[in-house]
MDTraj code that builds the backbone (N, CA, C; nanometers):
import mdtraj as md
import numpy as np

residues = "UNK UNK UNK UNK UNK UNK UNK UNK UNK UNK UNK UNK UNK UNK UNK UNK UNK UNK UNK UNK UNK UNK UNK UNK UNK UNK UNK UNK UNK UNK UNK UNK UNK UNK UNK UNK UNK UNK UNK UNK UNK UNK UNK UNK UNK UNK UNK UNK UNK UNK UNK UNK UNK UNK UNK UNK UNK UNK UNK UNK UNK UNK UNK UNK UNK UNK UNK UNK UNK UNK UNK UNK UNK UNK UNK UNK UNK UNK UNK UNK UNK UNK UNK UNK UNK UNK UNK UNK UNK UNK UNK UNK UNK UNK UNK UNK UNK UNK UNK UNK UNK UNK UNK UNK UNK UNK UNK UNK UNK UNK UNK UNK UNK UNK UNK UNK UNK UNK UNK UNK UNK UNK UNK UNK UNK UNK UNK UNK UNK UNK UNK UNK UNK UNK UNK UNK UNK UNK UNK UNK UNK UNK UNK UNK UNK UNK UNK UNK UNK UNK UNK UNK UNK UNK UNK UNK UNK UNK UNK UNK UNK UNK UNK UNK UNK UNK UNK UNK UNK UNK UNK UNK UNK UNK UNK UNK UNK UNK UNK UNK UNK UNK UNK UNK UNK".split()
xyz = np.array([
    [2.5694, 2.2915, -1.9537],
    [2.4419, 2.2709, -2.0172],
    [2.3310, 2.3155, -1.9213],
    [2.2417, 2.3971, -1.9664],
    [2.1313, 2.4482, -1.8847],
    [2.0257, 2.3391, -1.8648],
    [1.9617, 2.3419, -1.7488],
    [1.8551, 2.2463, -1.7225],
    [1.7202, 2.3149, -1.7366],
    [1.6173, 2.2376, -1.7618],
    [1.4815, 2.2890, -1.7696],
    [1.4403, 2.3352, -1.6303],
    [1.3970, 2.4578, -1.6146],
    [1.3647, 2.5144, -1.4840],
    [1.2160, 2.5035, -1.4499],
    [1.1400, 2.4255, -1.5265],
    [0.9974, 2.4075, -1.4980],
    [0.9744, 2.3100, -1.3837],
    [0.8501, 2.2728, -1.3619],
    [0.8115, 2.1866, -1.2504],
    [0.8436, 2.0394, -1.2776],
    [0.8755, 2.0062, -1.4029],
    [0.9190, 1.8706, -1.4364],
    [0.8093, 1.7668, -1.4217],
    [0.8473, 1.6464, -1.3769],
    [0.7530, 1.5344, -1.3662],
    [0.6379, 1.5620, -1.2697],
    [0.6594, 1.6512, -1.1718],
    [0.5512, 1.6842, -1.0794],
    [0.4303, 1.7420, -1.1516],
    [0.4528, 1.8088, -1.2638],
    [0.3440, 1.8723, -1.3364],
    [0.2759, 1.7854, -1.4401],
    [0.3251, 1.6626, -1.4591],
    [0.2634, 1.5752, -1.5587],
    [0.1264, 1.5290, -1.5105],
    [0.0320, 1.5190, -1.6026],
    [-0.1039, 1.4821, -1.5639],
    [-0.1165, 1.3359, -1.5211],
    [-0.0131, 1.2553, -1.5385],
    [-0.0181, 1.1153, -1.4962],
    [0.0509, 1.0917, -1.3615],
    [0.1067, 1.1972, -1.3002],
    [0.1763, 1.1817, -1.1727],
    [0.0756, 1.1801, -1.0585],
    [0.0715, 1.0705, -0.9828],
    [-0.0182, 1.0571, -0.8677],
    [0.0591, 1.0955, -0.7424],
    [0.0167, 1.2006, -0.6774],
    [0.0806, 1.2472, -0.5544],
    [0.0129, 1.1785, -0.4360],
    [0.0918, 1.1173, -0.3498],
    [0.0364, 1.0574, -0.2280],
    [-0.0030, 1.1707, -0.1340],
    [-0.1245, 1.1615, -0.0775],
    [-0.1774, 1.2663, 0.0082],
    [-0.1863, 1.2171, 0.1517],
    [-0.1557, 1.3055, 0.2461],
    [-0.1524, 1.2703, 0.3883],
    [-0.2865, 1.2252, 0.4429],
    [-0.3959, 1.2722, 0.3871],
    [-0.5269, 1.2467, 0.4470],
    [-0.5964, 1.1233, 0.3911],
    [-0.5319, 1.0459, 0.3072],
    [-0.5921, 0.9246, 0.2511],
    [-0.5185, 0.8020, 0.3048],
    [-0.5565, 0.7586, 0.4234],
    [-0.4874, 0.6450, 0.4847],
    [-0.5797, 0.5745, 0.5830],
    [-0.5479, 0.4501, 0.6109],
    [-0.6136, 0.3711, 0.7147],
    [-0.5065, 0.2986, 0.7953],
    [-0.5327, 0.2812, 0.9239],
    [-0.4451, 0.2044, 1.0122],
    [-0.5280, 0.0907, 1.0693],
    [-0.4812, -0.0315, 1.0540],
    [-0.5488, -0.1484, 1.1089],
    [-0.4537, -0.2193, 1.2041],
    [-0.5049, -0.2557, 1.3215],
    [-0.4274, -0.3310, 1.4201],
    [-0.4975, -0.4636, 1.4397],
    [-0.4248, -0.5700, 1.4161],
    [-0.4793, -0.7048, 1.4350],
    [-0.4155, -0.7635, 1.5611],
    [-0.4759, -0.7309, 1.6766],
    [-0.4183, -0.7850, 1.8012],
    [-0.4601, -0.9300, 1.8217],
    [-0.3924, -0.9900, 1.9134],
    [-0.4253, -1.1272, 1.9497],
    [-0.5335, -1.1242, 2.0561],
    [-0.6478, -1.0702, 2.0179],
    [-0.7630, -1.0671, 2.1071],
    [-0.8864, -1.1008, 2.0246],
    [-1.0015, -1.0930, 2.0866],
    [-1.1255, -1.1344, 2.0204],
    [-1.1666, -1.0402, 1.9081],
    [-1.1271, -0.9113, 1.9159],
    [-1.1720, -0.8139, 1.8167],
    [-1.0523, -0.7444, 1.7537],
    [-1.0707, -0.6970, 1.6328],
    [-0.9664, -0.6223, 1.5632],
    [-0.9977, -0.4735, 1.5690],
    [-0.8936, -0.3922, 1.5586],
    [-0.9062, -0.2477, 1.5627],
    [-0.8841, -0.1973, 1.4204],
    [-0.9854, -0.1375, 1.3612],
    [-0.9740, -0.0880, 1.2242],
    [-0.9729, 0.0641, 1.2225],
    [-0.9237, 0.1182, 1.1131],
    [-0.8790, 0.2562, 1.1055],
    [-0.9766, 0.3699, 1.1029],
    [-1.1051, 0.3529, 1.1220],
    [-1.1976, 0.4633, 1.1080],
    [-1.1869, 0.5718, 1.2125],
    [-1.1217, 0.5483, 1.3260],
    [-1.1145, 0.6469, 1.4329],
    [-0.9732, 0.6994, 1.4531],
    [-0.8864, 0.6776, 1.3553],
    [-0.7500, 0.7288, 1.3632],
    [-0.7500, 0.8732, 1.3157],
    [-0.6909, 0.9592, 1.3956],
    [-0.6804, 1.1015, 1.3616],
    [-0.5497, 1.1298, 1.2876],
    [-0.4389, 1.0819, 1.3420],
    [-0.3082, 1.0958, 1.2780],
    [-0.2285, 0.9682, 1.3013],
    [-0.1350, 0.9423, 1.2131],
    [-0.0453, 0.8277, 1.2276],
    [0.0856, 0.8599, 1.1593],
    [0.1878, 0.7948, 1.2032],
    [0.3207, 0.8108, 1.1439],
    [0.3572, 0.6818, 1.0727],
    [0.4164, 0.6940, 0.9549],
    [0.4658, 0.5755, 0.8853],
    [0.5974, 0.5312, 0.9493],
    [0.6343, 0.4034, 0.9290],
    [0.7586, 0.3541, 0.9908],
    [0.8822, 0.4294, 0.9420],
    [0.9833, 0.4245, 1.0234],
    [1.1131, 0.4822, 0.9898],
    [1.2206, 0.4035, 1.0622],
    [1.3444, 0.4354, 1.0361],
    [1.4537, 0.3679, 1.1055],
    [1.5752, 0.4567, 1.1059],
    [1.6667, 0.4211, 1.1921],
    [1.7947, 0.4905, 1.1978],
    [1.9043, 0.3857, 1.2042],
    [2.0185, 0.4213, 1.1513],
    [2.1316, 0.3294, 1.1461],
    [2.2434, 0.3865, 1.2318],
    [2.2923, 0.3040, 1.3247],
    [2.4077, 0.3453, 1.4049],
    [2.5274, 0.3615, 1.3126],
    [2.6166, 0.4500, 1.3509],
    [2.7407, 0.4629, 1.2754],
    [2.8572, 0.4217, 1.3640],
    [2.9542, 0.3636, 1.3032],
    [3.0746, 0.3219, 1.3744],
    [3.1910, 0.3989, 1.3148],
    [3.2626, 0.4706, 1.3983],
    [3.3776, 0.5477, 1.3520],
    [3.5017, 0.4596, 1.3519],
    [3.5726, 0.4605, 1.2415],
    [3.6988, 0.3876, 1.2287],
    [3.8117, 0.4890, 1.2175],
    [3.9130, 0.4747, 1.3036],
    [4.0271, 0.5660, 1.3036],
    [4.1530, 0.4907, 1.2640],
    [4.2336, 0.5530, 1.1794],
    [4.3621, 0.4952, 1.1425],
    [4.4545, 0.6091, 1.1014],
    [4.5710, 0.6158, 1.1626],
    [4.6679, 0.7219, 1.1393],
    [4.6020, 0.8583, 1.1534],
    [4.6075, 0.9417, 1.0484],
    [4.5489, 1.0753, 1.0616],
    [4.4156, 1.0886, 0.9881],
    [4.3459, 0.9795, 0.9721],
    [4.2184, 0.9831, 0.8999],
    [4.1109, 0.9085, 0.9790],
    [3.9894, 0.9326, 0.9409],
    [3.8762, 0.8595, 0.9983],
    [3.7692, 0.8440, 0.8917],
    [3.6910, 0.7386, 0.9098],
    [3.5768, 0.7149, 0.8222],
    [3.4666, 0.6516, 0.9068],
    [3.3528, 0.6361, 0.8493],
    [3.2406, 0.5781, 0.9218],
    [3.1800, 0.4657, 0.8396],
    [3.1333, 0.3639, 0.9092],
    [3.0628, 0.2552, 0.8436],
    [2.9264, 0.2390, 0.9100],
    [2.8341, 0.1827, 0.8342],
    [2.7002, 0.1600, 0.8872],
    [2.7023, 0.0474, 0.9887],
    [2.6259, 0.0656, 1.0961],
    [2.6160, -0.0361, 1.1998],
    [2.4764, -0.0963, 1.2023],
    [2.4296, -0.1282, 1.3201],
    [2.2973, -0.1871, 1.3356],
    [2.1897, -0.0811, 1.3113],
    [2.0767, -0.1275, 1.2599],
    [1.9653, -0.0342, 1.2443],
    [1.8595, -0.0652, 1.3489],
    [1.7816, 0.0367, 1.3801],
    [1.6686, 0.0174, 1.4710],
    [1.5511, 0.0987, 1.4168],
    [1.4323, 0.0437, 1.4336],
    [1.3123, 0.1095, 1.3857],
    [1.2692, 0.2176, 1.4838],
    [1.2236, 0.3295, 1.4306],
    [1.1724, 0.4365, 1.5144],
    [1.0287, 0.4050, 1.5535],
    [0.9852, 0.4637, 1.6606],
    [0.8509, 0.4384, 1.7108],
    [0.7463, 0.5022, 1.6193],
    [0.6278, 0.4461, 1.6222],
    [0.5148, 0.4999, 1.5465],
    [0.4135, 0.5539, 1.6467],
    [0.3692, 0.6764, 1.6239],
    [0.2648, 0.7330, 1.7083],
    [0.1337, 0.7357, 1.6307],
    [0.0284, 0.6832, 1.6931],
    [-0.1050, 0.6823, 1.6335],
    [-0.1983, 0.7526, 1.7317],
    [-0.2727, 0.8521, 1.6814],
    [-0.3671, 0.9255, 1.7643],
    [-0.5078, 0.8849, 1.7224],
    [-0.5856, 0.8387, 1.8188],
    [-0.7232, 0.7953, 1.7957],
    [-0.8209, 0.8980, 1.8505],
    [-0.9326, 0.9168, 1.7815],
    [-1.0436, 0.9934, 1.8360],
    [-1.1162, 0.9000, 1.9316],
    [-1.1262, 0.9404, 2.0572],
    [-1.1903, 0.8568, 2.1583],
    [-1.3415, 0.8646, 2.1406],
    [-1.4026, 0.7505, 2.1184],
    [-1.5470, 0.7444, 2.0961],
    [-1.6020, 0.6187, 2.1617],
    [-1.7315, 0.6200, 2.1895],
    [-1.7958, 0.5041, 2.2510],
    [-1.8351, 0.4017, 2.1474],
    [-1.7340, 0.3408, 2.0837],
    [-1.7583, 0.2415, 1.9784],
    [-1.6726, 0.1184, 2.0042],
    [-1.7090, 0.0093, 1.9398],
    [-1.6414, -0.1187, 1.9596],
    [-1.4923, -0.1118, 1.9269],
    [-1.4549, -0.0385, 1.8213],
    [-1.3131, -0.0310, 1.7829],
    [-1.2285, 0.0302, 1.8941],
    [-1.2791, 0.1340, 1.9603],
    [-1.2030, 0.1971, 2.0683],
    [-1.2004, 0.1042, 2.1903],
    [-1.3100, 0.0326, 2.2150],
    [-1.3100, -0.0675, 2.3218],
    [-1.2049, -0.1738, 2.2974],
    [-1.1903, -0.2183, 2.1725],
    [-1.0886, -0.3177, 2.1380],
    [-0.9481, -0.2608, 2.1570],
    [-0.9302, -0.1316, 2.1233],
    [-0.8005, -0.0666, 2.1443],
    [-0.7652, -0.0659, 2.2929],
    [-0.8599, -0.0268, 2.3771],
    [-0.8338, -0.0217, 2.5209],
    [-0.8084, -0.1614, 2.5765],
    [-0.8803, -0.2614, 2.5292],
    [-0.8526, -0.3996, 2.5712],
    [-0.7100, -0.4397, 2.5361],
    [-0.6666, -0.4029, 2.4124],
    [-0.5325, -0.4411, 2.3683],
    [-0.4249, -0.3718, 2.4507],
    [-0.4334, -0.2401, 2.4665],
    [-0.3284, -0.1707, 2.5427],
    [-0.3330, -0.2126, 2.6892],
    [-0.4509, -0.2512, 2.7381],
    [-0.4626, -0.2980, 2.8757],
    [-0.4024, -0.4347, 2.8992],
    [-0.3862, -0.5141, 2.7918],
    [-0.3251, -0.6470, 2.8059],
    [-0.1819, -0.6364, 2.8562],
    [-0.1103, -0.5338, 2.8125],
    [0.0295, -0.5194, 2.8508],
    [0.0433, -0.4463, 2.9838],
    [-0.0414, -0.3469, 3.0074],
    [-0.0235, -0.2639, 3.1265],
    [-0.1099, -0.3063, 3.2435],
    [-0.2052, -0.3972, 3.2232],
    [-0.2907, -0.4463, 3.3300],
    [-0.3509, -0.3300, 3.4097],
    [-0.4193, -0.2393, 3.3395],
    [-0.4663, -0.1149, 3.4011],
    [-0.5722, -0.1359, 3.5082],
    [-0.6263, -0.2554, 3.5213],
    [-0.7279, -0.2800, 3.6234],
    [-0.6723, -0.3390, 3.7522],
    [-0.5416, -0.3682, 3.7570],
    [-0.4881, -0.4303, 3.8768],
    [-0.3383, -0.4027, 3.8864],
    [-0.3021, -0.2967, 3.9574],
    [-0.1602, -0.2623, 3.9723],
    [-0.0934, -0.3373, 4.0867],
    [-0.1718, -0.4059, 4.1689],
    [-0.1146, -0.4761, 4.2838],
    [-0.0564, -0.6103, 4.2424],
    [-0.1365, -0.6951, 4.1780],
    [-0.0835, -0.8230, 4.1301],
    [-0.0572, -0.8087, 3.9809],
    [0.0471, -0.7351, 3.9508],
    [0.0797, -0.6955, 3.8140],
    [0.1350, -0.8135, 3.7348],
    [0.0519, -0.8684, 3.6475],
    [0.0953, -0.9768, 3.5602],
    [0.1338, -0.9177, 3.4256],
    [0.2268, -0.9840, 3.3576],
    [0.2746, -0.9325, 3.2297],
    [0.3084, -1.0486, 3.1385],
    [0.2683, -1.0381, 3.0128],
    [0.2989, -1.1422, 2.9157],
    [0.4477, -1.1560, 2.8922],
    [0.4889, -1.2735, 2.8500],
    [0.6309, -1.2979, 2.8288],
    [0.6668, -1.3189, 2.6821],
    [0.5676, -1.3247, 2.5950],
    [0.5981, -1.3427, 2.4533],
    [0.5104, -1.2488, 2.3706],
    [0.5502, -1.2265, 2.2464],
    [0.4749, -1.1365, 2.1591],
    [0.3301, -1.1819, 2.1433],
    [0.3048, -1.3114, 2.1472],
    [0.1673, -1.3569, 2.1284],
    [0.0770, -1.3129, 2.2428],
    [0.1351, -1.2772, 2.3558],
    [0.0560, -1.2285, 2.4683],
    [0.0077, -1.0851, 2.4476],
    [0.0857, -1.0029, 2.3796],
    [0.0513, -0.8609, 2.3694],
    [0.0837, -0.7975, 2.2342],
    [0.1538, -0.8666, 2.1473],
    [0.1957, -0.8086, 2.0198],
    [0.0832, -0.8046, 1.9181],
    [0.1044, -0.7256, 1.8146],
    [0.0038, -0.7105, 1.7100],
    [0.0712, -0.6871, 1.5762],
    [-0.0059, -0.7063, 1.4722],
    [0.0350, -0.6716, 1.3370],
    [-0.0386, -0.5424, 1.3008],
    [0.0365, -0.4403, 1.2612],
    [-0.0217, -0.3100, 1.2295],
    [0.0050, -0.2798, 1.0830],
    [-0.1005, -0.2473, 1.0089],
    [-0.0820, -0.2080, 0.8692],
    [-0.1290, -0.0645, 0.8509],
    [-0.0496, 0.0100, 0.7755],
    [-0.0803, 0.1485, 0.7405],
    [-0.0881, 0.1535, 0.5893],
    [-0.2091, 0.1799, 0.5392],
    [-0.2315, 0.1779, 0.3947],
    [-0.2654, 0.3180, 0.3448],
    [-0.2035, 0.3561, 0.2332],
    [-0.2314, 0.4844, 0.1685],
    [-0.3089, 0.4597, 0.0403],
    [-0.3981, 0.5538, 0.0071],
    [-0.4866, 0.5387, -0.1082],
    [-0.4797, 0.6609, -0.1989],
    [-0.5179, 0.6408, -0.3250],
    [-0.5356, 0.7545, -0.4152],
    [-0.6780, 0.8076, -0.3991],
    [-0.7141, 0.9086, -0.4751],
    [-0.8450, 0.9707, -0.4626],
    [-0.9610, 0.8832, -0.5058],
    [-0.9339, 0.7710, -0.5720],
    [-1.0391, 0.6794, -0.6171],
    [-1.0530, 0.5589, -0.5243],
    [-0.9743, 0.5547, -0.4157],
    [-0.9809, 0.4433, -0.3217],
    [-0.8896, 0.3281, -0.3553],
    [-0.7996, 0.3466, -0.4523],
    [-0.7037, 0.2417, -0.4881],
    [-0.5817, 0.2511, -0.3962],
    [-0.5373, 0.1361, -0.3477],
    [-0.4228, 0.1327, -0.2580],
    [-0.2960, 0.1717, -0.3328],
    [-0.2159, 0.2611, -0.2708],
    [-0.0897, 0.3043, -0.3296],
    [0.0314, 0.2410, -0.2623],
    [0.0198, 0.2163, -0.1317],
    [0.1288, 0.1530, -0.0576],
    [0.0740, 0.0933, 0.0703],
    [0.1461, -0.0065, 0.1225],
    [0.1131, -0.0653, 0.2520],
    [0.2417, -0.0843, 0.3312],
    [0.2396, -0.0363, 0.4531],
    [0.3449, -0.0635, 0.5499],
    [0.2856, -0.1578, 0.6528],
    [0.3494, -0.2698, 0.6802],
    [0.3041, -0.3610, 0.7846],
    [0.4171, -0.3789, 0.8840],
    [0.3872, -0.3548, 1.0104],
    [0.4861, -0.3782, 1.1163],
    [0.4367, -0.4941, 1.2010],
    [0.5293, -0.5771, 1.2415],
    [0.4967, -0.6972, 1.3185],
    [0.5517, -0.6855, 1.4602],
    [0.4907, -0.7636, 1.5492],
    [0.5289, -0.7653, 1.6902],
    [0.5233, -0.6253, 1.7503],
    [0.4220, -0.5493, 1.7089],
    [0.4032, -0.4145, 1.7624],
    [0.3369, -0.4229, 1.8989],
    [0.3791, -0.3353, 1.9870],
    [0.3201, -0.3295, 2.1206],
    [0.3176, -0.1851, 2.1672],
    [0.2216, -0.1523, 2.2542],
    [0.2069, -0.0136, 2.2988],
    [0.3135, 0.0237, 2.4015],
    [0.4108, 0.1025, 2.3575],
    [0.5171, 0.1463, 2.4486],
    [0.4653, 0.2540, 2.5433],
    [0.3895, 0.3487, 2.4907],
    [0.3254, 0.4492, 2.5756],
    [0.1814, 0.4662, 2.5310],
    [0.0962, 0.4942, 2.6267],
    [-0.0447, 0.5218, 2.6009],
    [-0.0805, 0.6470, 2.6796],
    [-0.1419, 0.7443, 2.6112],
    [-0.1796, 0.8696, 2.6751],
    [-0.3268, 0.8953, 2.6448],
    [-0.4097, 0.8929, 2.7478],
    [-0.5527, 0.9160, 2.7307],
    [-0.5866, 1.0655, 2.7262],
    [-0.4878, 1.1515, 2.7295],
    [-0.5080, 1.2945, 2.7086],
    [-0.5646, 1.3669, 2.8286],
    [-0.5803, 1.4965, 2.8105],
    [-0.6285, 1.5807, 2.9183],
    [-0.7755, 1.6158, 2.8992],
    [-0.8374, 1.6532, 3.0075],
    [-0.9748, 1.7020, 3.0065],
    [-0.9695, 1.8532, 3.0266],
    [-1.0641, 1.9264, 2.9686],
    [-1.0577, 2.0723, 2.9733],
    [-1.1982, 2.1297, 2.9591],
    [-1.2484, 2.1959, 3.0644],
    [-1.3818, 2.2559, 3.0601],
    [-1.3938, 2.3669, 2.9554],
    [-1.2825, 2.4275, 2.9173],
    [-1.2888, 2.5412, 2.8246],
    [-1.2758, 2.4999, 2.6778],
    [-1.2688, 2.3693, 2.6498],
    [-1.2462, 2.3232, 2.5133],
    [-1.3643, 2.2426, 2.4612],
    [-1.3902, 2.2575, 2.3316],
    [-1.4935, 2.1770, 2.2652],
    [-1.4334, 2.0646, 2.1823],
    [-1.3016, 2.0480, 2.1884],
    [-1.2335, 1.9461, 2.1081],
    [-1.2705, 1.8059, 2.1540],
    [-1.2535, 1.7102, 2.0623],
    [-1.2769, 1.5693, 2.0970],
    [-1.1637, 1.5195, 2.1856],
    [-1.1923, 1.4144, 2.2612],
    [-1.0885, 1.3504, 2.3419],
    [-1.0112, 1.2545, 2.2512],
    [-0.8822, 1.2412, 2.2777],
    [-0.7950, 1.1569, 2.1965],
    [-0.7229, 1.0561, 2.2838],
    [-0.6827, 0.9478, 2.2209],
    [-0.5954, 0.8482, 2.2831],
    [-0.4720, 0.8396, 2.1940],
    [-0.3547, 0.8659, 2.2504],
    [-0.2298, 0.8596, 2.1749],
    [-0.1546, 0.7337, 2.2146],
    [-0.1236, 0.6509, 2.1164],
    [-0.0525, 0.5257, 2.1406],
    [0.0792, 0.5305, 2.0633],
    [0.1894, 0.5090, 2.1343],
    [0.3204, 0.5009, 2.0711],
    [0.3582, 0.3539, 2.0624],
    [0.3842, 0.3087, 1.9406],
    [0.4109, 0.1667, 1.9157],
    [0.5592, 0.1404, 1.8941],
    [0.6066, 0.0340, 1.9536],
    [0.7402, -0.0195, 1.9277],
    [0.7189, -0.1498, 1.8521],
    [0.8063, -0.1831, 1.7592],
    [0.7907, -0.3012, 1.6739],
    [0.9282, -0.3489, 1.6324],
    [0.9342, -0.4685, 1.5701],
    [1.0660, -0.5213, 1.5339],
    [1.0776, -0.5703, 1.3902],
    [0.9711, -0.5598, 1.3121],
    [0.9780, -0.6028, 1.1720],
    [0.8946, -0.5073, 1.0867],
    [0.9418, -0.4822, 0.9649],
    [0.8689, -0.3950, 0.8714],
    [0.8624, -0.4626, 0.7356],
    [0.7465, -0.4511, 0.6728],
    [0.7305, -0.4971, 0.5347],
    [0.6633, -0.3851, 0.4562],
    [0.7278, -0.3404, 0.3502],
    [0.6745, -0.2337, 0.2659],
    [0.6331, -0.2930, 0.1318],
    [0.5115, -0.2600, 0.0879],
    [0.4647, -0.2993, -0.0447],
    [0.4302, -0.1711, -0.1197],
    [0.5099, -0.1404, -0.2203],
    [0.4840, -0.0251, -0.3055],
    [0.3990, -0.0693, -0.4233],
    [0.2823, -0.0098, -0.4375],
    [0.1896, -0.0486, -0.5437],
    [0.1900, 0.0545, -0.6559],
    [0.1907, 0.1824, -0.6208],
    [0.1920, 0.2896, -0.7197],
    [0.2967, 0.3911, -0.6780],
    [0.4171, 0.3833, -0.7314],
    [0.4632, 0.2882, -0.8319],
    [0.5014, 0.1551, -0.7674],
    [0.5046, 0.0486, -0.8480],
    [0.5524, -0.0794, -0.7943],
    [0.6986, -0.0665, -0.7516],
    [0.7278, -0.1118, -0.6310],
    [0.8634, -0.1045, -0.5782],
    [0.9067, -0.2443, -0.5366],
    [1.0254, -0.2832, -0.5788],
    [1.0817, -0.4111, -0.5403],
    [1.2130, -0.3837, -0.4697],
    [1.2199, -0.4168, -0.3414],
    [1.3384, -0.3873, -0.2612],
    [1.4227, -0.5138, -0.2464],
    [1.5481, -0.5030, -0.2854],
    [1.6424, -0.6139, -0.2730],
    [1.7631, -0.5637, -0.1948],
    [1.7808, -0.6117, -0.0729],
    [1.8937, -0.5631, 0.0056],
    [2.0267, -0.6010, -0.0583],
    [2.1229, -0.5125, -0.0447],
    [2.2556, -0.5423, -0.0989],
    [2.3316, -0.6241, 0.0038],
    [2.4047, -0.7205, -0.0458],
    [2.4820, -0.8055, 0.0438],
    [2.6039, -0.8553, -0.0326],
    [2.7179, -0.7983, -0.0007],
    [2.8423, -0.8397, -0.0646],
    [2.9254, -0.9144, 0.0382],
    [2.9580, -1.0349, 0.0063],
    [3.0384, -1.1164, 0.0983],
    [3.1852, -1.0824, 0.0875],
    [3.2641, -1.1500, 0.1627],
    [3.4077, -1.1317, 0.1615],
    [3.4637, -1.1912, 0.0319],
    [3.5488, -1.1141, -0.0345],
    [3.6051, -1.1657, -0.1609],
    [3.7549, -1.1798, -0.1522],
])
top = md.Topology()
chain = top.add_chain()
for i, resn in enumerate(residues, 1):
    res = top.add_residue(resn, chain, resSeq=i)
    for name in ("N", "CA", "C"):
        top.add_atom(name, md.element.get_by_symbol(name[0]), res)
traj = md.Trajectory(xyz[None], top)
């Protein structure tokens, strides 16, 4: 049986395509100020990978899913002399103690340095389409970028986040995720 070779559902006038440039990133650190998304240049949505375990028996092999781990999120900020960037530097400085490398103190719990990060996508009318929220996020790497006399580009701050929990809310379309769990029978 032949299939329709047209563009299909992508061409329907009711299909809302999520666009890369309609997003906000908010970081709610455990500090006096919050970091909101107006100075974010690029961001990555959460992802994960699942370890595989190889099982061998006689002359065959198969694989089963193992533990999963979340991939890091990179967020690039436009460096500007504004309160939001000051709050970002305060937050990343909480973990790395950038003002005192001699008596290097470090927090011992997520409440000392962790944050809740939300990445929200919008349609062209400003309606939220999805929200990703990661918890216990902390700055694994921070790069204040290079300086260059021959460039007119803005300065950037790149922060790579590590986290341990993800919550996805699909709004358009509504998505309800129910993990599969089959016990021993």
